[in-house]
C-alpha positions in Angstrom: -10.4 -20.1 1.0 -7.4 -17.9 0.5 -8.6 -16.6 -2.8 -11.8 -15.4 -1.2 -9.8 -13.3 1.3 -8.0 -11.7 -1.6 -10.8 -10.8 -3.9 -13.0 -7.9 -3.0 -16.7 -7.5 -3.4 -18.0 -4.7 -5.7 -20.0 -2.1 -3.8 -22.5 0.4 -5.3 -21.8 1.2 -9.0 -18.0 0.9 -8.9 -16.6 -1.3 -11.7 -14.3 -3.1 -9.2 -13.7 -3.1 -5.4 -12.3 0.2 -4.0 -9.6 0.3 -1.3 -7.4 2.8 0.5 -3.6 3.3 0.6 -2.6 5.6 3.5 0.8 7.3 3.6 -0.2 9.0 6.9 0.6 12.4 5.4 1.8 15.1 7.8 1.0 18.6 6.5 2.9 21.8 7.3 1.6 23.2 10.6 0.4 19.8 11.9 2.1 16.8 13.7 2.5 13.1 13.3 -0.1 12.7 16.1 -2.6 14.7 14.0 -1.8 12.5 10.9 -2.2 9.2 12.9 -5.5 10.4 14.3 -6.7 11.1 10.8 -5.7 7.6 9.8 -8.0 6.2 12.5 -10.8 8.5 11.2 -10.2 7.4 7.6 -10.1 3.7 8.4 -13.4 3.9 10.3 -15.0 6.0 7.7 -14.0 3.9 4.7 -15.0 0.8 6.6 -18.4 2.3 7.1 -18.8 3.0 3.4 -17.8 -0.4 2.1 -14.2 0.1 1.0 -12.5 -3.3 0.8 -9.1 -2.9 2.4 -6.9 -0.3 4.1 -3.2 -0.5 3.6 -0.3 1.5 5.1 3.0 2.0 3.3 6.5 1.8 4.8 8.6 5.0 4.4 11.6 6.2 6.4 13.3 9.6 7.1 10.5 11.6 5.5 9.0 14.2 7.8 5.8 14.4 5.7 5.1 10.7 6.0 4.5 9.2 9.4 4.3 5.6 8.4 7.7 4.2 9.2 6.2 1.3 11.3 3.2 -0.2 9.4 2.7 -3.1 11.8 2.4 -0.6 14.8 -0.1 1.5 12.9 -2.1 -1.5 11.7 -2.4 -2.8 15.3 -3.8 0.5 16.3 -6.3 0.5 13.4 -7.3 -3.0 14.2 -8.5 -1.8 17.6 -10.7 0.8 16.0 -12.2 -1.2 13.1 -14.2 -4.4 12.8 -14.5 -5.5 9.2 -12.2 -3.8 6.7 -9.1 -5.7 5.7 -5.9 -4.2 7.0 -2.5 -4.6 5.5 0.9 -3.3 4.4 1.3 -1.6 1.1 3.9 -2.5 1.7 6.5 -3.7 4.1 9.9 -3.4 2.4 11.2 -7.0 2.9 15.0 -6.2 2.5 14.8 -3.8 5.4 13.8 -6.6 7.9 14.6 -10.1 9.0 11.9 -12.4 7.6 11.3 -13.9 11.1 10.5 -10.5 12.5 7.9 -9.8 9.7 6.4 -13.2 10.3 6.1 -12.5 14.0 4.6 -9.0 13.5 2.0 -10.1 11.0 1.2 -13.3 13.0 0.5 -10.9 15.9 -1.7 -8.8 13.7 -3.5 -11.8 12.5 -4.2 -12.8 16.1 -5.5 -9.3 16.8 -7.7 -9.1 13.7 -8.3 -12.7 12.6 -9.0 -13.2 8.9 -8.6 -9.6 7.8 -4.8 -9.0 7.5 -2.9 -8.7 4.3 0.9 -8.8 4.0 2.0 -6.7 1.0 5.8 -6.9 0.3 8.1 -4.7 -1.7 11.8 -4.8 -2.4 12.6 -1.1 -2.6 14.1 0.6 0.5 11.3 3.1 0.9 13.9 5.8 1.6 17.3 7.1 0.5 20.4 5.0 0.4 22.0 6.2 3.6 18.8 5.5 5.6 18.5 2.1 3.9 22.0 1.2 5.0 21.2 2.2 8.6 18.1 0.0 8.5 19.9 -3.0 7.0 23.2 -2.6 8.9 25.0 -2.9 5.6 26.8 -0.7 3.2 25.6 -2.6 0.1 22.2 -1.2 -0.8 21.5 -3.8 -3.5 22.2 -6.7 -1.3 18.7 -7.0 0.1 17.0 -6.4 -3.3 19.1 -9.0 -5.0 18.2 -11.6 -2.3 14.5 -10.8 -2.5 13.3 -14.1 -3.8 15.3 -16.0 -1.2 14.0 -13.7 1.6 10.4 -14.2 0.3 10.8 -18.0 0.5 12.2 -17.8 4.0 9.4 -15.5 5.1 6.6 -17.8 3.7 8.2 -20.8 5.4 8.1 -19.0 8.7 4.5 -18.0 8.1 3.6 -21.6 7.2 6.0 -23.2 9.7 7.2 -25.7 7.1 11.0 -25.6 6.9 12.1 -29.1 5.8 13.8 -31.5 8.1 17.5 -30.7 8.4 17.1 -27.0 7.8 18.8 -24.9 10.4 15.5 -23.0 11.1 13.4 -26.2 11.4 13.0 -25.8 15.1 12.3 -22.1 15.0 8.6 -21.0 15.1 7.1 -17.6 14.3 4.7 -17.0 17.2 1.8 -16.3 17.0 1.4 -18.6 14.0 0.8 -22.2 13.1 2.9 -24.8 14.9 3.0 -27.9 12.7 3.2 -31.6 13.4 3.8 -32.8 16.9 5.2 -29.6 18.2 3.9 -28.6 21.6 0.6 -26.7 21.5 -0.6 -27.9 18.1 -2.0 -25.4 15.6 -2.4 -22.0 17.1 -4.2 -20.2 14.2 -6.3 -21.4 11.3 -5.3 -18.3 9.3 -2.1 -16.7 8.0 -2.0 -13.4 6.2 -2.2 -13.6 2.4 1.1 -12.5 0.8 0.9 -9.8 -1.9 3.8 -8.7 -4.1 4.1 -5.0 -4.8 6.1 -3.4 -7.6 6.6 -0.5 -10.0 8.3 -2.5 -12.8 8.3 -6.0 -14.3 10.4 -7.7 -11.7 7.7 -8.2 -9.0 5.1 -8.7 -11.7 7.0 -11.7 -13.1 7.8 -13.1 -9.6 4.1 -12.8 -8.5 3.0 -14.5 -11.6 5.5 -17.4 -11.2 4.4 -17.9 -7.6 0.7 -17.5 -8.3 0.3 -14.6 -5.9 -1.8 -11.4 -6.1 0.0 -8.4 -7.5 -0.3 -4.7 -6.5 1.2 -2.2 -8.9 2.2 1.4 -8.0 0.5 3.3 -10.8 0.5 6.4 -8.7 4.3 6.9 -9.2 5.1 4.7 -12.2 2.1 5.2 -14.5 4.1 4.6 -17.7 4.9 1.0 -16.6 1.3 0.0 -15.5 0.0 -1.6 -18.6 3.2 -3.5 -19.5 3.6 -4.8 -15.9 0.0 -6.0 -15.7 0.2 -7.7 -19.1 3.4 -9.4 -18.0 1.8 -10.6 -14.8 -1.3 -12.0 -16.6 0.6 -13.6 -19.4 3.1 -15.3 -17.0 0.6 -16.3 -14.3 0.8 -19.8 -13.0 -2.2 -21.1 -10.8 -1.3 -21.9 -7.2 -3.0 -22.9 -4.0 -3.5 -19.2 -3.4 -5.1 -18.2 -6.7 -6.4 -20.1 -9.7 -6.3 -16.9 -11.9 -4.4 -13.6 -11.7 -5.6 -10.8 -9.4 -4.1 -7.4 -9.7 -4.8 -4.1 -8.0 -3.3 -0.7 -8.9 -2.5 2.2 -6.5 -4.0 5.4 -7.8 -3.5 8.9 -6.6 -7.0 10.5 -6.5 -8.4 13.6 -4.9 -12.0 14.8 -5.1 -13.0 18.2 -3.7 -16.1 20.4 -3.5 -14.2 23.2 -5.3 -12.3 22.1 -8.5 -9.9 25.0 -7.9 -8.9 23.5 -4.6 -8.2 20.2 -6.3 -5.7 21.9 -8.6 -4.1 23.8 -5.7 -3.6 20.5 -3.7 -2.2 18.7 -6.7 0.3 21.5 -7.2 1.3 21.1 -3.6 1.7 17.4 -4.2 4.1 18.1 -7.1 6.2 20.5 -5.0 6.3 17.9 -2.3 7.7 15.3 -4.7 10.2 17.8 -6.2 11.6 18.4 -2.8 11.7 14.6 -2.0 13.4 13.8 -5.4 16.0 16.5 -4.8 17.0 15.4 -1.3 15.0 18.0 0.6 12.1 16.1 2.1 9.8 18.0 4.4 6.2 18.3 5.6 3.5 18.3 3.0 3.4 22.0 1.8 0.5 24.3 2.3 -1.1 25.0 -1.1 -0.6 28.7 -0.6 3.2 28.0 -0.4 3.0 26.0 -3.6 1.2 28.9 -5.3 4.0 31.3 -4.3 6.8 29.0 -5.2 8.7 29.9 -8.4 9.1 26.7 -10.3 12.2 26.4 -12.4 11.7 25.1 -16.0 12.7 21.6 -14.8 10.4 21.8 -11.8 7.5 23.0 -14.0 8.0 20.1 -16.4 8.1 17.6 -13.5 5.0 19.2 -11.9 3.0 18.9 -15.1 4.1 15.3 -15.6 3.3 14.4 -12.0 -0.1 16.0 -11.8 -1.2 14.4 -15.1 -1.3 11.1 -13.4 -3.4 12.3 -10.4 -7.1 11.8 -10.9 -8.5 15.0 -9.4 -11.4 17.4 -9.6 -15.1 17.2 -8.7 -16.5 13.9 -7.5 -18.0 13.0 -10.9 -14.7 14.0 -12.7 -12.8 11.7 -10.4 -15.3 8.9 -10.9 -15.0 9.3 -14.7 -11.2 9.2 -14.4 -11.1 6.2 -12.3 -13.6 4.3 -14.5 -11.5 5.1 -17.6 -8.3 4.0 -15.8 -9.8 0.7 -14.7 -11.1 0.0 -18.2 -7.7 0.8 -19.8 -5.7 -1.4 -17.4 -8.2 -4.1 -16.6 -7.3 -3.8 -12.9 -9.3 -6.1 -10.6 -9.2 -3.5 -7.8 -8.5 0.2 -7.4 -6.5 1.3 -4.3 -6.9 5.0 -3.8 -4.4 7.3 -2.1 -5.5 10.9 -1.5 -2.8 13.4 -0.7 -3.9 16.7 0.7 -2.5 19.3 3.1 -5.2 18.5 5.8 -6.8 15.4 7.1 -10.2 17.1 6.7 -9.6 17.4 2.9 -8.5 13.7 2.7 -11.6 12.6 4.5 -13.8 14.7 2.3 -12.2 13.2 -0.8 -13.1 9.7 0.2 -16.6 10.8 1.1 -17.2 12.4 -2.3 -15.8 9.4 -4.1 -18.0 7.0 -2.0 -21.0 9.2 -2.8 -20.2 9.3 -6.5 -20.2 5.5 -6.7 -23.2 5.1 -4.4 -21.3 3.1 -1.8 -23.5 2.1 1.1 -23.7 4.4 4.1 -23.1 3.1 7.7 
């Protein structure tokens, strides 16, 4: 049942299932190869500790984020894991032809049957010039405005159910189901569940209208979390996918053995975001660099605001913060993203959080 593939199982003493969002962070002094190797280690470790799903986010033209090709990374992770659900958090639909996404995720489903999620967003995942290069258009809003139509086209490719007379009726996304009397019959009993991602009310309302699961980016739009989830739940219409709403939230969380190190790393996160927001993206800065940086009054205000939404500190402090956030929002699942300068610190963060919740060991 599709709903069973969406809903997670609570492990240990966590109030809801815990999952992972990986931005494949590249720290200063390291390489994309290092970051991708860390992603494999993270996926294998979190699988062994009972985390429910592992998603990779699409970003472009950002030196500190090596996740420009989620489908490629997910295929690699599928070869190194056995049980954890793998997915996109998300693929930015306006950047791609729907048929291409259907083929990519049909291939992933064939590689890892029954454990692939297709999370979709409508933002570019980059700056305007890069988005224009990706989309081969000078009109940035064109793709976002067409999102509902693109989503319909994608789901029809995934289900192979274009109506008779449609110009795409004879086109099939392979691997995937081939309906009716088409040569070869049905290829696969599964197709990846579609999730809608968002940081405002647009995707919340659309996910509710279509009866789809919803993932909200609390980690960079915290002020909109509760209103968006309320809108999603109030507007939800049952579907063949879900009979009741299911919402996860992405949460920036970092647990460390030394609380001072947690503060140093979050300060580096803030500097990283300041550079990104001001058109100067780079590798994730070393905390020593962040400590030496002279923040302007505007930058200091931004840093304070940004770090306030990062759940950080000791393992027990992070657990308490996550529990309080889940209670306040009513989220059905927490998807944790841990930003730190080194892969070792990111791995340790998930280990500490798993221990704090008593998640099973391998």
